[in-house]
Residue, then its C-alpha position, 0 to 999 in steps of 0.5 A: x479490471x476496475x476496483x469495483x469489479x475486483x472488490x466484488x470478486x474478492x467479496x464472492x471468493x471470501x464469502x465462499x472460502x472464509x465465510x466466518x473469518x474475522x476482519x482482523x485476520x485480513x488486516x494481519x494478512x495485509x501486514x504480512x503481505x506488506x512485509x513481503x513487498x518490502x522484502x521484494x523491494x530490498x531484493x530488487x537492489x540485490x538483483x541489480x548488484x548481480x544477485x538473483x532473488x526471483x521476487x516479483x514486486x508487482x505480485x507482492x504489491x497485488x497481494x497487499x491490495x487483495x488483502x486490503x480489499x478483503x479487509x475492507x469488504x469484511x468491514x463494509x468499506x467501499x474502497x473505491x469511494x474511500x480512495x476517491x474521497x481521500x484523493x480529493x484531500x491528498x491532492x490539496x496538500x502542498x508537499x515538498x521534497x526536501x533533503x535532495x542531496x541525500x540518498x534517495x532512500x533518505x528523502x522525506x516528504x513533508x507538508x508545509x506545516x511540518x517543514x515550518x515545525x522542523x525548520x526546513x524550507 
């Protein structure tokens, strides 16, 4: 499914089920879903250590995207166009991985300007 198709489907369902819901509720829902994705990510490492969690990161990530698209629809944002426009900006940035000797969870991505400010190269 293309982003535009998903956005259209979400628009239709949202208008049918929640015709008067304010935008901020979708934004709060997005934050809630992001918390659940973070929890699923942490649980992923517990599963690797032999603990069964049953949390699906893919499903949680999908919830984040659905909630975000719902918010965008309510605010009149064409998320596909916004992503294309922003991606053109992002790919021009010159980020560099630093602190590679540290644990993967401690790695930081900084722009060249940020690296100069913090004395990292």
